[in-house]
Biopython code that builds the backbone (N, CA, C, O; Angstrom):
import numpy as np
from Bio.PDB.StructureBuilder import StructureBuilder

atoms = [
    (1, "UNK", "N", (-12.846, -34.689, 34.457)),
    (1, "UNK", "CA", (-12.765, -35.257, 36.287)),
    (1, "UNK", "C", (-11.631, -33.775, 36.773)),
    (1, "UNK", "O", (-10.735, -33.117, 36.244)),
    (2, "UNK", "N", (-12.298, -33.815, 37.963)),
    (2, "UNK", "CA", (-11.382, -33.350, 38.742)),
    (2, "UNK", "C", (-10.911, -33.642, 39.236)),
    (2, "UNK", "O", (-11.548, -34.162, 40.152)),
    (3, "UNK", "N", (-9.913, -33.723, 39.350)),
    (3, "UNK", "CA", (-8.939, -34.577, 39.921)),
    (3, "UNK", "C", (-8.916, -33.315, 42.095)),
    (3, "UNK", "O", (-9.031, -32.093, 42.187)),
    (4, "UNK", "N", (-8.771, -34.123, 43.051)),
    (4, "UNK", "CA", (-8.958, -32.875, 44.038)),
    (4, "UNK", "C", (-7.376, -33.165, 44.390)),
    (4, "UNK", "O", (-7.025, -34.316, 44.133)),
    (5, "UNK", "N", (-6.359, -32.290, 44.945)),
    (5, "UNK", "CA", (-5.313, -31.344, 45.474)),
    (5, "UNK", "C", (-5.115, -32.006, 47.033)),
    (5, "UNK", "O", (-5.763, -31.563, 47.981)),
    (6, "UNK", "N", (-4.553, -32.650, 47.117)),
    (6, "UNK", "CA", (-4.166, -33.174, 48.665)),
    (6, "UNK", "C", (-2.591, -32.825, 49.777)),
    (6, "UNK", "O", (-1.420, -33.198, 49.860)),
    (7, "UNK", "N", (-3.143, -32.282, 50.171)),
    (7, "UNK", "CA", (-0.901, -31.619, 50.728)),
    (7, "UNK", "C", (-1.298, -31.467, 52.320)),
    (7, "UNK", "O", (-1.623, -32.314, 53.152)),
    (8, "UNK", "N", (-1.223, -30.795, 52.358)),
    (8, "UNK", "CA", (-0.522, -31.162, 54.331)),
    (8, "UNK", "C", (-1.034, -29.065, 54.170)),
    (8, "UNK", "O", (-0.757, -28.221, 53.318)),
    (9, "UNK", "N", (-1.814, -29.016, 55.416)),
    (9, "UNK", "CA", (-1.471, -27.755, 55.811)),
    (9, "UNK", "C", (-1.005, -27.384, 56.636)),
    (9, "UNK", "O", (-1.214, -28.128, 57.594)),
    (10, "UNK", "N", (-0.279, -26.374, 56.934)),
    (10, "UNK", "CA", (0.755, -25.765, 57.666)),
    (10, "UNK", "C", (-0.007, -25.069, 58.577)),
    (10, "UNK", "O", (-0.950, -24.519, 58.009)),
    (11, "UNK", "N", (0.025, -24.875, 59.754)),
    (11, "UNK", "CA", (0.003, -24.348, 60.508)),
    (11, "UNK", "C", (0.742, -23.429, 61.223)),
    (11, "UNK", "O", (1.486, -24.105, 61.933)),
    (12, "UNK", "N", (1.059, -21.604, 61.538)),
    (12, "UNK", "CA", (1.338, -21.303, 62.388)),
    (12, "UNK", "C", (0.598, -20.232, 63.293)),
    (12, "UNK", "O", (0.220, -19.091, 63.028)),
    (13, "UNK", "N", (0.520, -21.004, 64.478)),
    (13, "UNK", "CA", (-0.758, -20.814, 65.363)),
    (13, "UNK", "C", (-0.320, -20.308, 66.961)),
    (13, "UNK", "O", (0.443, -21.169, 67.399)),
    (14, "UNK", "N", (-0.498, -19.403, 67.811)),
    (14, "UNK", "CA", (-1.001, -19.472, 69.114)),
    (14, "UNK", "C", (-2.711, -19.752, 68.903)),
    (14, "UNK", "O", (-3.494, -19.010, 68.310)),
    (15, "UNK", "N", (-2.927, -20.680, 69.385)),
    (15, "UNK", "CA", (-4.030, -21.493, 69.872)),
    (15, "UNK", "C", (-6.143, -20.797, 69.785)),
    (15, "UNK", "O", (-7.233, -20.989, 69.246)),
    (16, "UNK", "N", (-5.153, -19.691, 71.107)),
    (16, "UNK", "CA", (-6.859, -19.309, 70.921)),
    (16, "UNK", "C", (-6.549, -18.318, 70.266)),
    (16, "UNK", "O", (-7.623, -17.732, 70.398)),
    (17, "UNK", "N", (-5.611, -17.262, 69.315)),
    (17, "UNK", "CA", (-5.995, -16.548, 68.172)),
    (17, "UNK", "C", (-6.988, -16.383, 67.334)),
    (17, "UNK", "O", (-7.502, -17.458, 67.644)),
    (18, "UNK", "N", (-7.906, -15.856, 66.318)),
    (18, "UNK", "CA", (-8.130, -16.646, 65.551)),
    (18, "UNK", "C", (-7.458, -16.840, 64.073)),
    (18, "UNK", "O", (-6.359, -16.318, 64.260)),
    (19, "UNK", "N", (-7.469, -17.283, 62.716)),
    (19, "UNK", "CA", (-7.320, -16.914, 61.690)),
    (19, "UNK", "C", (-7.295, -15.563, 61.291)),
    (19, "UNK", "O", (-8.398, -15.030, 61.169)),
    (20, "UNK", "N", (-6.691, -15.153, 61.151)),
    (20, "UNK", "CA", (-5.593, -13.961, 60.260)),
    (20, "UNK", "C", (-5.331, -14.060, 58.527)),
    (20, "UNK", "O", (-5.730, -13.278, 57.663)),
    (21, "UNK", "N", (-4.723, -14.994, 58.411)),
    (21, "UNK", "CA", (-4.137, -15.034, 57.053)),
    (21, "UNK", "C", (-3.965, -16.056, 56.951)),
    (21, "UNK", "O", (-3.733, -16.868, 57.846)),
    (22, "UNK", "N", (-4.093, -16.333, 55.110)),
    (22, "UNK", "CA", (-3.344, -17.562, 54.899)),
    (22, "UNK", "C", (-2.719, -17.778, 53.777)),
    (22, "UNK", "O", (-3.322, -18.063, 52.742)),
    (23, "UNK", "N", (-1.085, -17.636, 53.880)),
    (23, "UNK", "CA", (-0.044, -17.541, 52.601)),
    (23, "UNK", "C", (0.255, -18.727, 52.106)),
    (23, "UNK", "O", (0.478, -19.448, 53.079)),
    (24, "UNK", "N", (0.394, -19.382, 51.036)),
    (24, "UNK", "CA", (1.080, -20.969, 50.320)),
    (24, "UNK", "C", (0.786, -21.152, 51.207)),
    (24, "UNK", "O", (1.647, -20.991, 52.072)),
    (25, "UNK", "N", (-0.582, -21.607, 51.665)),
    (25, "UNK", "CA", (-0.956, -23.012, 51.993)),
    (25, "UNK", "C", (-0.690, -23.629, 53.435)),
    (25, "UNK", "O", (-0.686, -24.803, 53.804)),
    (26, "UNK", "N", (-0.454, -22.361, 54.171)),
    (26, "UNK", "CA", (0.154, -21.747, 55.376)),
    (26, "UNK", "C", (-0.902, -20.818, 56.257)),
    (26, "UNK", "O", (-0.924, -19.587, 56.236)),
    (27, "UNK", "N", (-1.707, -21.614, 56.977)),
    (27, "UNK", "CA", (-3.468, -20.434, 58.086)),
    (27, "UNK", "C", (-2.354, -20.035, 59.629)),
    (27, "UNK", "O", (-2.092, -20.801, 60.557)),
    (28, "UNK", "N", (-1.878, -18.560, 59.431)),
    (28, "UNK", "CA", (-1.897, -18.039, 60.228)),
    (28, "UNK", "C", (-2.751, -17.479, 61.344)),
    (28, "UNK", "O", (-3.365, -16.414, 61.407)),
    (29, "UNK", "N", (-2.616, -18.599, 62.318)),
    (29, "UNK", "CA", (-3.234, -17.840, 63.867)),
    (29, "UNK", "C", (-2.369, -16.873, 64.555)),
    (29, "UNK", "O", (-1.149, -16.898, 64.711)),
    (30, "UNK", "N", (-3.089, -16.168, 64.867)),
    (30, "UNK", "CA", (-1.444, -15.035, 65.657)),
    (30, "UNK", "C", (-3.019, -13.641, 66.448)),
    (30, "UNK", "O", (-4.248, -13.628, 66.521)),
    (31, "UNK", "N", (-2.475, -13.223, 66.631)),
    (31, "UNK", "CA", (-2.895, -11.619, 67.954)),
    (31, "UNK", "C", (-2.722, -10.339, 67.418)),
    (31, "UNK", "O", (-3.324, -9.285, 67.216)),
    (32, "UNK", "N", (-0.861, -11.280, 67.174)),
    (32, "UNK", "CA", (-0.155, -9.932, 66.831)),
    (32, "UNK", "C", (0.781, -10.197, 65.109)),
    (32, "UNK", "O", (1.347, -11.154, 64.581)),
    (33, "UNK", "N", (0.336, -7.826, 64.483)),
    (33, "UNK", "CA", (0.202, -8.064, 63.671)),
    (33, "UNK", "C", (2.414, -7.752, 63.297)),
    (33, "UNK", "O", (2.790, -7.463, 62.161)),
    (34, "UNK", "N", (2.976, -7.838, 63.952)),
    (34, "UNK", "CA", (4.510, -8.461, 62.710)),
    (34, "UNK", "C", (4.189, -9.264, 63.775)),
    (34, "UNK", "O", (4.476, -8.510, 64.705)),
    (35, "UNK", "N", (3.708, -10.485, 64.380)),
    (35, "UNK", "CA", (3.594, -11.623, 63.258)),
    (35, "UNK", "C", (3.666, -12.125, 62.554)),
    (35, "UNK", "O", (4.626, -12.824, 62.230)),
    (36, "UNK", "N", (2.467, -11.944, 61.908)),
    (36, "UNK", "CA", (1.507, -12.347, 60.752)),
    (36, "UNK", "C", (2.543, -11.700, 60.324)),
    (36, "UNK", "O", (3.187, -12.494, 59.639)),
    (37, "UNK", "N", (3.127, -10.552, 60.358)),
    (37, "UNK", "CA", (3.678, -9.768, 58.259)),
    (37, "UNK", "C", (4.833, -10.920, 58.814)),
    (37, "UNK", "O", (4.694, -11.875, 58.049)),
    (38, "UNK", "N", (5.690, -11.178, 59.604)),
    (38, "UNK", "CA", (7.285, -12.395, 59.854)),
    (38, "UNK", "C", (6.722, -13.144, 58.919)),
    (38, "UNK", "O", (7.292, -13.051, 57.832)),
    (39, "UNK", "N", (5.627, -13.994, 58.954)),
    (39, "UNK", "CA", (5.213, -15.532, 58.854)),
    (39, "UNK", "C", (5.211, -15.071, 57.402)),
    (39, "UNK", "O", (6.101, -15.423, 56.628)),
    (40, "UNK", "N", (3.830, -13.987, 56.906)),
    (40, "UNK", "CA", (3.651, -13.675, 55.006)),
    (40, "UNK", "C", (5.361, -13.637, 54.648)),
    (40, "UNK", "O", (6.008, -14.525, 54.093)),
    (41, "UNK", "N", (5.791, -12.477, 55.093)),
    (41, "UNK", "CA", (7.150, -12.410, 54.609)),
    (41, "UNK", "C", (8.168, -13.807, 54.214)),
    (41, "UNK", "O", (8.492, -14.559, 53.295)),
    (42, "UNK", "N", (8.359, -13.537, 55.511)),
    (42, "UNK", "CA", (9.297, -15.634, 55.078)),
    (42, "UNK", "C", (8.434, -16.546, 53.974)),
    (42, "UNK", "O", (9.043, -16.886, 52.959)),
    (43, "UNK", "N", (7.585, -16.795, 54.070)),
    (43, "UNK", "CA", (6.778, -17.888, 53.046)),
    (43, "UNK", "C", (6.227, -16.350, 51.439)),
    (43, "UNK", "O", (5.322, -16.121, 50.637)),
    (44, "UNK", "N", (6.724, -16.139, 51.610)),
    (44, "UNK", "CA", (7.103, -15.134, 50.410)),
    (44, "UNK", "C", (8.515, -14.942, 49.771)),
    (44, "UNK", "O", (8.992, -14.906, 48.637)),
    (45, "UNK", "N", (8.791, -14.875, 50.597)),
    (45, "UNK", "CA", (10.352, -14.975, 50.287)),
    (45, "UNK", "C", (11.166, -16.603, 50.073)),
    (45, "UNK", "O", (12.141, -16.872, 49.373)),
    (46, "UNK", "N", (10.485, -17.345, 50.808)),
    (46, "UNK", "CA", (11.194, -19.130, 50.399)),
    (46, "UNK", "C", (10.973, -19.564, 49.295)),
    (46, "UNK", "O", (11.346, -20.434, 48.508)),
    (47, "UNK", "N", (9.827, -18.237, 49.479)),
    (47, "UNK", "CA", (9.019, -19.815, 47.749)),
    (47, "UNK", "C", (9.793, -18.718, 46.564)),
    (47, "UNK", "O", (10.314, -19.217, 45.567)),
    (48, "UNK", "N", (9.813, -17.060, 46.799)),
    (48, "UNK", "CA", (10.593, -17.077, 45.452)),
    (48, "UNK", "C", (12.409, -17.050, 45.490)),
    (48, "UNK", "O", (13.163, -16.731, 44.570)),
    (49, "UNK", "N", (12.722, -17.451, 46.730)),
    (49, "UNK", "CA", (14.090, -17.872, 46.812)),
    (49, "UNK", "C", (13.931, -19.234, 46.019)),
    (49, "UNK", "O", (14.212, -18.962, 44.852)),
    (50, "UNK", "N", (13.626, -20.502, 46.118)),
    (50, "UNK", "CA", (13.081, -21.392, 45.244)),
    (50, "UNK", "C", (12.587, -21.755, 43.899)),
    (50, "UNK", "O", (12.831, -22.722, 43.178)),
    (51, "UNK", "N", (11.803, -20.687, 43.751)),
    (51, "UNK", "CA", (12.143, -20.341, 42.291)),
    (51, "UNK", "C", (13.084, -20.100, 41.033)),
    (51, "UNK", "O", (13.033, -20.462, 39.857)),
    (52, "UNK", "N", (14.350, -18.998, 42.114)),
    (52, "UNK", "CA", (14.996, -18.450, 41.418)),
    (52, "UNK", "C", (16.271, -18.362, 41.904)),
    (52, "UNK", "O", (17.176, -17.528, 41.929)),
    (53, "UNK", "N", (15.917, -20.286, 42.556)),
    (53, "UNK", "CA", (17.142, -20.520, 42.514)),
    (53, "UNK", "C", (18.368, -20.259, 43.393)),
    (53, "UNK", "O", (19.358, -20.984, 43.494)),
    (54, "UNK", "N", (18.129, -19.100, 44.008)),
    (54, "UNK", "CA", (19.019, -18.282, 45.418)),
    (54, "UNK", "C", (19.009, -19.915, 46.333)),
    (54, "UNK", "O", (18.477, -21.025, 46.326)),
    (55, "UNK", "N", (19.848, -19.213, 46.941)),
    (55, "UNK", "CA", (21.210, -20.222, 48.514)),
    (55, "UNK", "C", (21.366, -19.023, 48.378)),
    (55, "UNK", "O", (21.489, -18.443, 47.299)),
    (56, "UNK", "N", (21.379, -18.340, 49.886)),
    (56, "UNK", "CA", (22.011, -18.230, 51.131)),
    (56, "UNK", "C", (22.575, -19.111, 51.928)),
    (56, "UNK", "O", (21.951, -20.080, 52.362)),
    (57, "UNK", "N", (23.833, -18.868, 52.209)),
    (57, "UNK", "CA", (24.327, -19.305, 53.165)),
    (57, "UNK", "C", (24.711, -19.259, 54.553)),
    (57, "UNK", "O", (24.686, -18.107, 54.986)),
    (58, "UNK", "N", (25.004, -19.993, 55.261)),
    (58, "UNK", "CA", (24.721, -19.708, 56.934)),
    (58, "UNK", "C", (26.060, -18.089, 57.233)),
    (58, "UNK", "O", (25.838, -17.230, 58.086)),
    (59, "UNK", "N", (27.236, -18.077, 56.367)),
    (59, "UNK", "CA", (27.736, -16.472, 57.074)),
    (59, "UNK", "C", (26.674, -15.569, 55.691)),
    (59, "UNK", "O", (26.268, -14.434, 55.938)),
    (60, "UNK", "N", (26.522, -15.876, 55.065)),
    (60, "UNK", "CA", (25.300, -14.222, 54.650)),
    (60, "UNK", "C", (24.631, -14.261, 55.341)),
    (60, "UNK", "O", (24.297, -13.186, 55.838)),
    (61, "UNK", "N", (23.854, -15.787, 55.940)),
    (61, "UNK", "CA", (22.664, -14.658, 56.761)),
    (61, "UNK", "C", (23.529, -14.034, 58.672)),
    (61, "UNK", "O", (22.971, -13.250, 59.440)),
    (62, "UNK", "N", (24.552, -14.528, 58.854)),
    (62, "UNK", "CA", (25.901, -14.128, 59.491)),
    (62, "UNK", "C", (25.902, -12.306, 60.083)),
    (62, "UNK", "O", (25.880, -11.470, 60.986)),
    (63, "UNK", "N", (25.962, -12.787, 58.207)),
    (63, "UNK", "CA", (26.764, -10.920, 57.736)),
    (63, "UNK", "C", (25.250, -9.881, 58.178)),
    (63, "UNK", "O", (25.159, -8.897, 58.912)),
    (64, "UNK", "N", (24.428, -10.466, 57.535)),
    (64, "UNK", "CA", (23.772, -9.210, 57.420)),
    (64, "UNK", "C", (23.376, -8.629, 58.813)),
    (64, "UNK", "O", (23.386, -7.506, 59.318)),
    (65, "UNK", "N", (23.031, -9.853, 59.202)),
    (65, "UNK", "CA", (22.362, -9.611, 60.612)),
    (65, "UNK", "C", (23.448, -9.150, 61.628)),
    (65, "UNK", "O", (22.876, -8.898, 62.689)),
    (66, "UNK", "N", (24.835, -8.933, 61.726)),
    (66, "UNK", "CA", (25.728, -8.134, 62.309)),
    (66, "UNK", "C", (25.731, -6.928, 61.930)),
    (66, "UNK", "O", (25.729, -5.827, 62.479)),
    (67, "UNK", "N", (25.738, -7.443, 60.585)),
    (67, "UNK", "CA", (25.790, -5.388, 59.640)),
    (67, "UNK", "C", (24.285, -4.521, 60.238)),
    (67, "UNK", "O", (24.153, -3.297, 60.200)),
    (68, "UNK", "N", (23.444, -5.316, 60.674)),
    (68, "UNK", "CA", (21.132, -4.707, 60.734)),
    (68, "UNK", "C", (21.987, -4.664, 62.147)),
    (68, "UNK", "O", (22.505, -3.550, 62.231)),
    (69, "UNK", "N", (22.305, -5.461, 63.250)),
    (69, "UNK", "CA", (22.710, -5.468, 64.583)),
    (69, "UNK", "C", (23.419, -4.090, 64.337)),
    (69, "UNK", "O", (22.675, -3.144, 64.594)),
    (70, "UNK", "N", (24.731, -3.726, 63.883)),
    (70, "UNK", "CA", (25.347, -2.955, 63.950)),
    (70, "UNK", "C", (24.798, -1.385, 63.191)),
    (70, "UNK", "O", (25.014, -0.202, 63.456)),
    (71, "UNK", "N", (24.247, -1.878, 62.468)),
    (71, "UNK", "CA", (23.370, -0.915, 62.407)),
    (71, "UNK", "C", (22.502, 0.706, 63.213)),
    (71, "UNK", "O", (22.599, 1.911, 63.443)),
    (72, "UNK", "N", (21.605, -0.648, 63.346)),
    (72, "UNK", "CA", (20.595, -0.482, 64.924)),
    (72, "UNK", "C", (21.839, -0.091, 66.436)),
    (72, "UNK", "O", (21.498, 0.521, 67.448)),
    (73, "UNK", "N", (22.419, -0.320, 66.323)),
    (73, "UNK", "CA", (23.255, 1.009, 68.031)),
    (73, "UNK", "C", (23.633, 1.912, 67.098)),
    (73, "UNK", "O", (23.725, 3.076, 67.489)),
    (74, "UNK", "N", (23.929, 1.626, 65.717)),
    (74, "UNK", "CA", (24.494, 3.198, 65.622)),
    (74, "UNK", "C", (23.442, 3.645, 65.344)),
    (74, "UNK", "O", (23.908, 3.707, 64.206)),
    (75, "UNK", "N", (22.231, 4.120, 65.218)),
    (75, "UNK", "CA", (21.207, 4.732, 65.377)),
    (75, "UNK", "C", (20.441, 4.836, 66.071)),
    (75, "UNK", "O", (19.521, 5.610, 65.809)),
    (76, "UNK", "N", (20.456, 3.885, 67.661)),
    (76, "UNK", "CA", (19.928, 4.098, 67.987)),
    (76, "UNK", "C", (20.913, 5.722, 69.246)),
    (76, "UNK", "O", (20.653, 6.629, 70.037)),
    (77, "UNK", "N", (22.208, 4.930, 68.441)),
    (77, "UNK", "CA", (23.690, 5.826, 69.435)),
    (77, "UNK", "C", (23.200, 7.126, 69.414)),
    (77, "UNK", "O", (23.512, 7.891, 70.327)),
    (78, "UNK", "N", (22.021, 7.721, 67.928)),
    (78, "UNK", "CA", (22.391, 8.097, 67.118)),
    (78, "UNK", "C", (21.012, 9.415, 67.431)),
    (78, "UNK", "O", (21.042, 10.600, 67.098)),
    (79, "UNK", "N", (19.792, 8.591, 68.243)),
    (79, "UNK", "CA", (18.432, 8.843, 68.361)),
    (79, "UNK", "C", (17.094, 8.791, 68.010)),
    (79, "UNK", "O", (16.022, 9.298, 68.338)),
    (80, "UNK", "N", (17.845, 7.468, 66.708)),
    (80, "UNK", "CA", (17.074, 6.418, 65.977)),
    (80, "UNK", "C", (16.182, 7.210, 65.266)),
    (80, "UNK", "O", (16.045, 8.289, 65.842)),
    (81, "UNK", "N", (15.241, 7.089, 63.830)),
    (81, "UNK", "CA", (14.528, 7.381, 63.147)),
    (81, "UNK", "C", (14.937, 6.320, 61.769)),
    (81, "UNK", "O", (14.367, 6.596, 60.714)),
    (82, "UNK", "N", (15.709, 5.369, 61.770)),
    (82, "UNK", "CA", (15.796, 5.141, 59.893)),
    (82, "UNK", "C", (14.951, 3.705, 60.789)),
    (82, "UNK", "O", (14.647, 3.376, 61.935)),
    (83, "UNK", "N", (14.878, 3.323, 59.728)),
    (83, "UNK", "CA", (13.542, 2.335, 59.638)),
    (83, "UNK", "C", (14.941, 0.872, 58.578)),
    (83, "UNK", "O", (15.768, 0.656, 57.692)),
    (84, "UNK", "N", (14.408, 0.554, 59.332)),
    (84, "UNK", "CA", (14.527, -1.283, 58.469)),
    (84, "UNK", "C", (15.414, -1.497, 56.977)),
    (84, "UNK", "O", (16.459, -2.105, 56.744)),
    (85, "UNK", "N", (14.354, -0.592, 55.972)),
    (85, "UNK", "CA", (14.611, -0.609, 54.818)),
    (85, "UNK", "C", (16.271, -0.017, 54.592)),
    (85, "UNK", "O", (16.894, -0.356, 53.585)),
    (86, "UNK", "N", (16.814, 0.780, 55.513)),
    (86, "UNK", "CA", (18.275, 1.187, 55.683)),
    (86, "UNK", "C", (18.980, 0.638, 56.352)),
    (86, "UNK", "O", (19.989, 1.248, 56.706)),
    (87, "UNK", "N", (18.728, -1.044, 56.926)),
    (87, "UNK", "CA", (19.692, -0.931, 57.558)),
    (87, "UNK", "C", (19.877, -2.461, 56.477)),
    (87, "UNK", "O", (20.998, -2.964, 56.407)),
    (88, "UNK", "N", (19.379, -2.729, 56.144)),
    (88, "UNK", "CA", (19.540, -3.869, 54.719)),
    (88, "UNK", "C", (19.962, -2.603, 53.483)),
    (88, "UNK", "O", (20.845, -2.961, 52.703)),
    (89, "UNK", "N", (19.520, -1.499, 53.318)),
    (89, "UNK", "CA", (20.836, -1.110, 52.656)),
    (89, "UNK", "C", (22.427, -1.024, 53.100)),
    (89, "UNK", "O", (23.450, -1.218, 52.443)),
    (90, "UNK", "N", (22.205, -0.625, 54.593)),
    (90, "UNK", "CA", (23.479, -0.517, 54.793)),
    (90, "UNK", "C", (24.202, -1.472, 54.725)),
    (90, "UNK", "O", (25.368, -1.244, 54.404)),
    (91, "UNK", "N", (23.708, -3.174, 55.053)),
    (91, "UNK", "CA", (24.270, -4.486, 55.238)),
    (91, "UNK", "C", (25.250, -4.751, 53.782)),
    (91, "UNK", "O", (25.871, -5.804, 53.639)),
]
sb = StructureBuilder()
sb.init_structure("model")
sb.init_model(0)
sb.init_chain("A")
sb.init_seg("    ")
for serial, (resi, resn, name, xyz) in enumerate(atoms, 1):
    if name == "N":
        sb.init_residue(resn, " ", resi, " ")
    sb.init_atom(name, np.array(xyz, "f"), 0.0, 1.0, " ", f" {name:<3s}", serial, name[0])
structure = sb.get_structure()
């Protein structure tokens, strides 16, 4: 006997946008590739953190954001060219 698994379906929605992806039971409707990438990576990172018992404090988040903002400002002053990977490494 097959038992259906019921779960709530979450949706990241821009109502007029087409369904462009589904990740971990979340439908993603957007016309913006950056939005899609952000939502997908966020869902995957959240799942990874839960599976590996990784907890992040608000102080950790604030420190990372501040370091990335400092890096971005320095990068702008130097003419740009560095990517997000460089910013995260600098944090």
